[in-house]
C-alpha positions, 0 to 999 in steps of 0.5 A, a space after each residue: 500500500 502507498 503510505 502517502 494516501 494514509 494521512 493522520 485522521 481522527 475518526 470513527 471505527 466500530 459502533 453499536 447502533 440501535 433504533 431501527 426496524 427489521 422484518 423477515 421476508 422469509 424463514 431464516 436459513 437454519 443451514 447458514 452458519 452465520 445465523 443463529 435463531 430460536 422461535 418465540 410463542 406465536 402469541 408474542 407481539 414483538 417477535 419477528 414474523 415468518 412467512 410460515 406463521 411462526 415467530 422468531 424470538 431471538 436472531 443473531 447474524 454474525 458476518 465478517 463483512 459488517 459485524 453482528 446483528 442482534 434481535 432479542 425480545 422478551 417480556 421486558 424489552 426488545 433489542 435490535 442492535 447492530 455492532 458494526 465494523 467500518 470495513 470487512 478487513 482493512 480498517 487502518 484508516 477510520 471514517 469521517 462522518 460522511 463515509 460512516 453514514 455511507 457505510 451504514 447504508 451499505 451494510 443494511 443494504 447487504 443484510 437485506 439482500 443476503 439475509 432476506 430481510 427488510 430494514 427500515 431506518 432513519 439517521 434522525 432516530 438511530 442512536 449509538 450505545 458504543 463508539 470507537 474513535 481513534 487516531 492512527 499515526 505513522 511513526 518516524 521510528 520503529 514501534 518498539 522504540 516508543 515503548 517507554 513513551 506509551 508506558 509513560 502516557 498510560 502511567 500518568 493517566 489519572 489513576 483515580 478514574 482508570 484501571 491501567 492494563 497492558 498486554 505482552 507475550 501473547 494474549 495475557 493481560 496484566 495490570 500495569 504495576 505487574 508489567 513494571 515489576 516483570 521488566 526487572 528494569 529491562 525493556 520488553 516487547 509490549 504489544 498493547 497498553 491502555 486504561 479502562 473503566 466501566 464506561 470508557 477505555 483508551 488503548 494504544 497498540 501497534 496497528 501495523 502488526 495487528 493487520 500483518 498478523 491477521 494477513 490483512 494488509 502488508 504496509 511499510 512503516 509502523 503505525 500507532 493507534 490510540 483509540 478511545 472506546 465509549 460505552 454504556 454511559 449515554 451522557 458522554 456520547 449524548 453530550 458530545 455527539 448529540 442524541 442520534 446519528 444525524 447529529 454526528 459531525 466531524 467537528 464533534 467527533 474530533 472534539 470528543 477525542 481531543 477533550 479526553 486526549 488532552 485531559 488524560 494524555 497531553 496535560 498530565 504529560 506536560 506536568 510529568 516532564 517538569 516533575 521528572 526533571 526535578 526528580 532526577 535532579 534531586 536524586 543526582 544531587 543526593 549523590 554528591 559529597 559534602 563539597 558538591 562533587 559527584 560520587 564515583 559510583 553515582 550512576 550505579 547508585 542512581 540505577 539502584 534507586 530507580 530499579 528499587 521503585 520499579 520493583 514496587 511497581 512505581 514507574 515515575 523516573 525516566 532518564 534521557 540524554 537531554 535531562 542528564 546533560 542539563 543536570 550535569 551542567 547545572 552541577 558544574 560537572 567536568 567531562 560532561 561528554 565522557 560522563 554522558 557516554 558512560 551513562 548511555 553504555 550503562 543504561 542501554 536497554 533499560 526501561 527507564 532510559 530513552 535517548 530521545 524521550 522528549 522528541 518522541 513524546 512531542 512527535 505523538 502529541 503534535 501529530 494528534 494535535 495536527 490531525 
């Protein structure tokens, strides 16, 4: 694929849609493995009528071309919902609102023709109960080189509203502090990391690897996806996006994403940058003798200090060339270049050291802010 046609864009991915009507034009095909259904009592008012007079109480259609359609009626309520993907395979680029509405039309037309069903819907009536909004960025370096940056972004999300999590070595999900403890101070291949609560979730992962693993798409370069998933809490969706699909706009999709990204990623990271520098400076200052000269083993003592925090699941101090160099100058340390080269050698492959940490942080944030 030509990477030049993929530009950064904040847009829509998967959604769950309600408030539409569906009618069967003939009996569901019991031999079709896409379909699962069960009959209802013939007296059921809300069940789906069939051509032979029977009634369907539950019906699900699962098809990779669109996702999943669900009909379920009982004594309390009737559910009609479609959990819709934006593409049958390649979802590298999210959809803007115009393309999203066209996708709804295409999916309902596909279902009607393939599964012998009439679906009546109006964008002014249809509501969302779940939406994924993401930004997909082409990284300047390999995805693995951003591991520390992504860990930091998640670590600094307000802990009082989220449970942080991560994924590596296959499909096992870890709580964040378990990931940190398991590193033993060294970098690991982290595939997915994020934070979640009952009504929303933020996930960061290697989109290129996901598409290649599924044999869907082979592209050059590494793409990072940062995705928000909003569910259950109608207040979030309704307040930002309006009460129906007709009220969606590219502006309110963008504003919803940026509101949470800035609150939970951008502003906390700006505060962390300041605190990190002061924290490193404080740690190094304590490793000087009474005359202000740095102890010969200052670096090994600093490493012990930081790795002690990691063993307790604390991931707050990250060393970078920029900070170390600035602090050494402030402490009037001689032979800064030689000291910095020694530090690089000792810290290589440590999870709390990144040569160009701040440049990578700024790359991600600026790219999203310019989307």
